[in-house]
C-alpha positions in Angstrom: -80.9 -12.4 -3.7 -77.5 -11.7 -5.8 -78.1 -11.1 -9.4 -75.1 -11.2 -11.8 -75.3 -10.5 -15.4 -72.0 -11.1 -17.7 -72.2 -9.7 -21.2 -69.7 -11.0 -23.7 -66.9 -8.8 -24.2 -67.5 -9.5 -27.9 -70.7 -7.9 -27.9 -70.8 -4.1 -29.5 -72.5 -1.9 -27.0 -72.6 2.2 -27.0 -71.2 4.1 -24.4 -73.2 4.0 -21.1 -75.2 0.7 -21.7 -74.0 -1.3 -19.2 -74.9 1.2 -16.5 -78.5 1.7 -18.2 -78.8 -2.1 -18.4 -78.2 -2.2 -14.9 -80.5 0.6 -13.8 -83.4 -0.7 -15.8 -82.9 -4.5 -14.9 -82.7 -3.4 -11.1 -85.6 -1.4 -11.5 -87.9 -4.0 -13.3 -86.6 -6.8 -10.6 -87.4 -4.7 -7.6 -90.9 -4.3 -9.1 -91.2 -8.2 -9.2 -89.6 -9.2 -6.2 -90.5 -6.3 -3.7 -89.7 -8.5 -0.7 -86.3 -9.6 -1.6 -83.5 -7.5 -1.2 -81.6 -7.6 -4.6 -78.2 -6.4 -5.7 -78.0 -6.6 -9.5 -74.2 -6.3 -11.2 -73.8 -6.3 -14.8 -70.5 -6.5 -16.3 -68.3 -7.8 -19.3 -67.0 -11.1 -19.3 -65.9 -13.9 -21.5 -69.3 -15.1 -22.2 -73.0 -14.4 -21.7 -74.1 -15.6 -18.2 -77.0 -15.1 -15.8 -76.2 -16.2 -12.0 -78.9 -15.8 -9.2 -77.4 -16.4 -5.8 -80.0 -17.0 -3.0 -83.0 -17.2 -4.8 -85.3 -20.4 -5.6 -85.1 -22.0 -9.4 -88.3 -20.3 -10.2 -86.6 -16.8 -9.0 -84.0 -17.4 -11.5 -86.6 -18.2 -14.3 -88.6 -15.3 -13.8 -85.2 -13.1 -13.5 -84.1 -14.5 -17.1 -87.3 -13.7 -18.4 -87.1 -10.2 -17.0 -83.7 -9.9 -18.5 -84.9 -11.2 -21.7 -87.7 -8.6 -21.8 -85.3 -5.7 -20.8 -82.7 -6.8 -23.4 -85.4 -6.8 -26.0 -87.0 -3.4 -25.3 -83.9 -1.4 -25.0 -85.2 1.0 -27.5 -87.7 1.9 -25.1 -85.7 3.0 -22.3 -81.9 3.1 -23.3 -81.3 6.7 -24.7 -77.8 6.7 -26.4 -76.1 10.5 -26.7 -74.3 10.4 -30.3 -72.6 13.8 -29.5 
């Protein structure tokens, strides 16, 4: 299953946020779908979008929930070094 998350270029994110989101989202998806080999990609694009390739509609719905939970809990897992 391939998961692609696109974040609008106009979204202001701190340095390292895309990589951190990619790592955290990959970890959470792997926990929920241990039987699937998943490749997660997070990148900037024109618009926000989620694509799940090779999964069922139920998989996409659950991955969308995981993405929402991950985004909303960023204060818990993202450490931004301001130095």
